[in-house]
C-alpha positions in Angstrom: -11.3 -19.5 6.3 -8.0 -19.1 8.0 -7.4 -16.0 10.2 -5.4 -13.3 8.7 -1.5 -13.3 9.7 0.2 -10.5 11.2 3.8 -9.8 11.7 4.6 -7.1 14.3 8.0 -5.6 14.3 8.8 -3.2 17.3 11.9 -3.0 19.5 9.8 -1.5 22.4 8.8 -4.8 24.4 6.0 -3.0 26.2 4.5 -1.9 22.9 5.1 -5.2 21.3 3.4 -7.0 24.0 0.7 -4.6 24.2 -0.3 -5.2 20.4 0.3 -8.9 20.7 -2.1 -9.4 23.4 -4.8 -7.1 21.8 -4.7 -8.7 18.4 -4.4 -12.2 19.8 -7.8 -11.7 21.6 -9.2 -11.0 18.1 -8.1 -14.4 16.7 -5.4 -13.2 14.4 -2.3 -15.3 13.8 0.6 -13.4 15.0 4.3 -13.5 15.0 6.6 -10.8 16.6 10.3 -9.6 16.1 12.2 -6.8 18.0 14.7 -6.3 15.1 15.0 -6.2 11.4 17.1 -9.5 10.9 14.8 -11.6 13.0 11.8 -10.0 11.1 13.1 -10.9 7.7 13.6 -14.5 9.0 10.2 -14.8 10.3 8.8 -12.9 7.2 10.3 -15.6 4.9 8.6 -18.6 6.4 5.3 -17.0 8.0 4.3 -15.2 4.9 2.1 -12.6 6.5 -0.7 -10.8 5.2 0.3 -7.5 7.0 3.2 -6.1 8.7 3.0 -3.6 11.5 6.5 -2.1 11.3 8.3 0.2 13.6 11.0 2.6 11.7 13.5 2.9 14.5 15.0 -0.6 14.8 18.3 -1.3 16.3 19.8 -2.9 13.2 17.9 -2.1 10.0 15.8 1.0 9.4 12.1 0.4 8.8 12.2 2.0 5.6 14.7 -0.2 4.3 13.0 -3.3 5.8 9.6 -2.2 4.0 11.4 -2.2 0.6 13.0 -5.4 1.1 9.7 -7.1 2.2 7.7 -5.8 -0.8 10.4 -6.7 -3.2 9.3 -10.3 -3.5 5.7 -9.9 -2.3 2.6 -7.8 -2.4 2.4 -7.7 1.5 0.6 -4.7 3.1 2.9 -2.6 5.5 1.7 -0.3 8.3 4.3 1.8 9.9 3.8 2.5 13.4 6.5 4.9 14.8 7.3 7.8 17.1 8.3 10.0 13.9 5.5 12.4 13.7 7.3 14.9 11.0 5.5 15.1 7.8 8.8 14.4 5.9 9.2 11.2 7.8 5.5 10.2 6.8 6.2 11.1 3.2 9.4 9.1 3.2 7.5 6.0 4.7 4.8 6.3 1.8 7.6 6.8 -0.9 9.4 3.6 0.5 6.1 1.4 0.1 4.2 1.9 3.3 0.5 1.4 2.8 -0.5 3.2 6.0 1.5 5.2 8.7 0.4 5.5 12.4 2.2 7.6 14.8 2.7 6.9 18.6 1.0 7.3 20.9 -1.9 5.5 19.3 -5.2 4.2 20.1 -5.6 0.5 19.9 -9.3 0.6 18.4 -8.0 2.9 15.7 -5.2 0.7 15.0 -7.5 -2.2 14.7 -9.9 -0.3 12.3 -6.7 0.4 10.3 -5.6 -3.0 10.2 -9.2 -4.3 9.1 -9.2 -1.7 6.2 -5.8 -3.1 4.9 -6.9 -6.7 5.4 -10.2 -5.8 3.5 -8.3 -4.6 0.5 -6.1 -7.6 0.4 -9.1 -10.1 0.8 -10.8 -8.0 -2.1 -7.7 -8.6 -4.1 -7.7 -12.4 -3.6 -11.3 -12.6 -4.5 -10.9 -10.8 -7.8 -7.8 -12.8 -8.6 -9.8 -16.1 -8.1 -12.8 -14.9 -10.3 -13.0 -14.6 -14.0 -9.9 -12.9 -15.3 -10.3 -9.2 -15.7 -9.6 -7.3 -18.9 -6.1 -6.2 -19.5 -6.0 -2.5 -20.0 -3.9 -0.9 -22.7 -3.2 2.8 -23.4 -0.6 2.7 -26.2 2.6 2.5 -24.3 1.1 1.5 -21.0 -0.2 -1.9 -20.1 -2.0 -2.9 -16.9 -2.7 -6.4 -16.2 -4.9 -6.8 -13.0 -4.7 -10.6 -13.2 -0.9 -10.8 -13.0 -0.9 -7.4 -11.2 1.8 -6.3 -13.7 2.4 -2.9 -15.3 4.6 -2.3 -18.5 5.7 0.8 -20.0 7.1 0.6 -23.6 7.4 -3.2 -22.8 9.3 -2.7 -19.5 8.1 -3.8 -16.4 7.5 -1.2 -13.6 7.7 -2.1 -10.1 4.7 -0.8 -8.0 3.8 -1.4 -4.4 0.5 -3.1 -3.8 -1.2 0.2 -3.0 0.4 1.9 -6.0 -1.0 -0.7 -8.3 -4.4 -0.6 -6.8 -4.5 3.1 -7.0 -3.3 3.2 -10.8 -5.6 0.4 -11.7 -8.6 2.1 -10.0 -8.0 5.4 -11.9 -7.4 3.6 -15.3 -10.5 1.6 -14.6 -12.5 5.0 -14.9 -10.7 7.2 -17.6 -11.7 10.7 -17.6 -13.6 10.6 -14.3 -12.3 13.1 -11.7 -11.8 11.8 -8.2 -11.2 13.7 -5.1 -8.6 12.7 -2.7 -11.2 11.8 0.0 -13.1 9.7 -2.8 -9.7 7.7 -3.5 -9.0 7.2 0.2 -12.4 5.6 0.5 -12.3 3.7 -2.8 -8.7 2.5 -2.8 -7.6 2.6 0.9 -11.1 1.3 2.0 -10.8 3.7 4.8 -13.0 6.7 5.6 -11.8 9.9 5.9 -12.8 10.2 9.4 -10.2 7.7 10.1 -7.6 8.6 7.5 -7.6 12.5 7.7 -4.3 13.2 6.0 -5.2 13.3 2.3 -1.5 14.2 1.3 -1.0 10.2 1.2 -2.8 10.4 -2.1 -0.5 13.0 -3.3 2.5 11.0 -2.3 1.4 7.7 -3.9 0.4 9.5 -7.1 4.0 11.0 -7.2 5.5 7.7 -6.9 3.5 6.2 -9.7 4.5 9.3 -12.0 8.0 8.9 -11.1 8.2 5.3 -11.8 6.4 5.6 -15.1 8.6 8.6 -16.1 11.8 6.6 -15.5 11.0 4.8 -18.8 8.5 7.1 -20.7 7.3 10.7 -20.8 3.8 9.5 -20.1 3.5 10.2 -16.4 1.0 12.8 -17.4 -1.6 9.9 -17.7 -2.5 10.7 -14.2 -3.6 14.2 -14.4 -4.1 16.8 -11.6 -7.3 18.6 -11.4 -6.6 21.7 -9.4 -8.8 22.2 -6.5 -10.4 18.9 -6.9 -8.1 15.6 -7.4 -7.0 13.4 -9.9 -8.3 11.7 -13.2 -6.7 9.3 -15.6 -6.1 11.0 -18.9 -8.1 9.3 -21.8 -6.0 8.8 -24.9 -7.3 7.8 -28.2 -5.2 4.9 -28.5 -7.0 3.1 -25.8 -8.0 -0.4 -26.3 -8.9 -3.5 -24.3 -7.1 -6.8 -24.8 
């Protein structure tokens, strides 16, 4: 099995070299870039499994770079940045980040977060190579786990890899209430001891609702259960193809 491929985009040469040397010893395939333009060029031919991405790049803001990379692929993106304000973190998740790590950081924790994201990716690939899964249909909403496509009223909804995983997980357990901590462990594949900011779940749920609501009023399919978490609303029109 080929080693996972990681693209590290960081304009601080000291941090870039530190990350490169650390993960190189772990037998990952690595490419590095210190600006957005070169990152996009490398991204095209390298086809990484994961991108570790700084926000404050000299030419392209990391948020925009994240969106551009995910527009054509399901690549996982971990933002690694000195921006520590909650608003910046929320912005990162809204723009497609799968994880958000602030500087200064611990290399061991960074490695565990990388492993968690790559574990999700490996699981996704295993599922796609197995017997096709059932397509879920709730009247106007269709979720196809084989093509990783979501349609509402026949119109495609562009979700990030993590948004799709979260929606599909909830839809696969209709009516069951999940706490934020449980969703972190089930979908993110990270224990809450590593990812303590449970608001990340709220941000991604909000993004899914917003994208569905852009074409339909059925954003309420994911219902908030106060004081607990979320559940996928069961509709009588449900059927399985």
